[in-house]
N, C-alpha and C positions, 0 to 999 in steps of 0.2 A: 179552383177552376182555370182554366184558360178557353174560353171566354164565361168571366162571372158576370153575372146578372141582377144585378141590383132593381129591388121594386123599392121606391120611394114616392110614402103616401103624405098626403096634407087633408085636413077637414074643411070644410067652411060649412060654421053654423048659424041659425039666426036668434031669436031673442027666445023662440020655442022650442032650439032644439032640433028643430028640423036642420039636416046638412045632408052634404054630400061628401063623398072623398075623390079627391082628385091623385090620379096615381102618376110617378113619373120612372120611368124605368131607362136604370143607368146601367152600358157597357162596358165592362173591365176587361178591355182584351189585349194584350199586349204583342203586338208582330215585330218587334224591332230586336233584330239580333244584339246579342253582347258585341263587345270588341275588344278586343288582344293582339297584340303585338305577333308577327311572324319570330321565331328565336333565329339568333346568329348563327351561321354556320360552323361546324366543329371539324376540324381537321385532327385524323390520329393516323398513326405508324400502323398500329395492325388491328385485327379484327378484335382481341382482347381489352385495347384498350377504350373499346366504343363504351361509352358510360352510360347505365342504365336507365331507362327511361325515368322521370322525375317531374310531377305536375308540380313541384315547387320551381320547374325551372321557369313556365309560364307565371309572369309576375304583375303584368298591367293591365288583369279581366277585368272587364267594368261592363255595367248594363243600366239602363236607364231605369231600374225599375227595384232591383235589387242586388243581392250578387251572385254572380253564374260559378257555377260548378265546373270545373275543371279534370279531364278524364284522359288517362293514356291509349292513344289507339294501337299504336302499332309500330315499326321497321319496315319498311319495304325497300327490299333491294334492285337495283337495276340491273344487276345479272353482270356487271361488269367485271374487269380483275384490274388491279392494278393504275389508277384508283379503281375501287368500289366505294358507290354513291349509295346511301341508304337514306330515303324519306322517311324521318321519322314523324309522326302526327299524333296533335293533341283536339281534343272537343271541349269550344266552351260551351256551354248550355245553361240560357237561362230557367227561370221557374216555370213559364209558359212553355218549351220546347224548342225555343228558338233557339241554334245554336251556329256557331263556327268553327272551320278548321283553322289550326295552328300549326304549320309545317316547321322542319326543322333539317337544313341539309347536313351530312355525316357524311365525309369523304376520307376513306381508307386508303392512304395512299404512302406505303413503303418506299423509302428513297434512302434507306440506311446498307450501305452493303456488308454483305457477312465478314466474319473472322477466320482466320485458321493459324495455326502456330507455322513458324518459318522451319523452311527445311536444312537440315543440315548436310554441307556438302559430302561431297563422295569421291575416293580417292582410288582409284584401280588401276593396276599393272597394264593391263592389256584390254583390248577392244570386246573382248571373248567375253569379260567379266563383268563388262558394264550389266548393271541385274537391268530385268525388264522394268519398265514401269507399273505399280500398282497403288491406285485410289487408295489405299489403305495405308499407304505412306503421310498420307494428309493426314493429321490428326490435329484436334481441338479444334475445330469446324462450328461454329457456333452463328447466328442470325437472332435479331430482337424479335422476329414474328414467327419462325419457322424454321425448320431443320434444314440446312443449306445441301445440294448437290454436287457432289466431286464429279468433274470429268477428265482424262488425260487430254491436252491440248497438244504436245507432239516436244520431240526430241529437234533441237538445232546446233549443228557443228559448225565449230568457228573455223574449219579447212584446216586447220593445222594438225602439224604431227608433233609429239616428243616434247612436251606435253599436247592433247588436241584437249579441247575445251567444248563440252558438251552441257548445253543449258535443256532442261528438261523444266515444260509448264505444266502445273495443274490449273485448274477453273471452278472457285467455288461458288456456286450460283444458288441466290435465294428465290421463293415462289414468283418474285417481284421482276426476275431478273438483273437485279442488281449483283453484282460480283467484282471477287479479286482474282490477281494471277500471282500463284503459289510456285515462286521459280529455285531451282534444284541447281545447282553446278556439280557436274560431273566430270574429272580430271583424269584422264586418260597418258599416264605418263610412267612409262618404262624403265625402270633406271637397275634393273636387274641385270648384272652381263649374263652372256651365256656357256657353255661349259662343253668340252671337248677332254678327249683322251690324250694323257701324259706321252710326248713323244720317245720312244726310245733312244738311245745315245748309238752313235755307229762309229766301230774303228776300222780306219782303212790302212796300208800301207803307205803307199804313195795319195801326192795329192792330183794324179790323177784320175785317182779310183775315188776323189768324192762326189757322190751321185747329183745331179742336178735337182735344183728343189721341184717339188712336186706337190703342189697343194693337196692332193689326192692320199700323200701321207697322215695328212689329218684326218681323223676318223671319232666318231661317237658326238659330231658337235651335236649342241642343243640349244635351246633358248624356253625361257618361261614363257613366253608369246607363241601364237600360232607359227609366227615367221621362221622361216629355214635360216640360219646363220650362214655368213658369207667368209671363206675363205679367202685370204691373200697372201702373197709372201712380201714378208717386208725387207730380207736382208740377209748377209752372213758376215759375219767379224769375226776377224780374226787376232789372235793375241801376240801375232809376230813375232814367236818364238818358232822353233824347228826341232824335230825330233824330240820330243815331239810338239806338234802345232794343234792347237785347239782351235777350234773354227764353232763359232757359237752362232746357229742357224734359227732366224725368228719368222713362226706365222702368227699373223692375227684373226682371230675369228669375231666378227662383228654380225650385232642382231638390227634389226630396222631402224631401232633409237640413236643406233652407233657406241652402244655399251659394247667392251669387247674384253677379251683377254689373249695375252700373248703368249703363246705357245713355244717356249725354245728347244732345240735340241743342241745336243751337243757330239761334233763331230771330232774324234780326236785322230791327227794323217800321224803316226808312230811309226815308222818303217824300223822294224826288229828283226828283219832276214838279211843275213851276210852278204855279200856278192858270192858269185862262184868264178873260179878261173881252172885250168889243166895246170897239171905240176909240170915245171918245164924239164925236157929231154937229156937223160944224163950225160954227160959229159966223158969220155976215155983219154 
């Protein structure tokens, strides 16, 4: 026990066996604590990477009297995040209950960004067909420590038309705010020509009866996108003949991206009405 008291006895005797006992008290009382070194700090990425406490990690424990005993006390969290610091404590105790604590700092600091699959580009004909953003479009998101969170950042147009390029950005963020941006390119490029009703041919007797061009004669114009096509008069071309003369009249129907069709109308000038005159007066 600590302290241990030993009584040492000596006897002093004479020739007639008269004697006295002399005693000496020896107190064994270890009050010097053992020694050991604090452990080197450890840095890990994730909470799951923290090694378990192991008394064998304490290697240089020593005592002035015997072999001390090492025990694992526990880990204490500093309450922070990214990094989170734990203080791990071991006790080193000798046979008389003298002890010291040996500590080790464990830093959990994830600095590795998450990952995610690249997004395939999108091509649409019209602005109205651009799909709404959807965080579920981002797939394959993963992180070395936690489940990352996907957020939509925004769409940025290059300001052009035909085509317009929209850059859509999502952000993938882990619990320690490491993040990557996942970018998707959306191209709005209408390459489908508008439509319109065919023009009926016109037949007139005389060149003076050829009607003036009129874009209102073009009906049924439509486009695959929301814009209303524009109708313009291109011109009349004659075949140079007479009786009949054929005039080809052309209108153009164009959309906002300059896709167009030409509508032609055939005008035939063919006089098939005989002239008139009175019979001359009879002569007697």
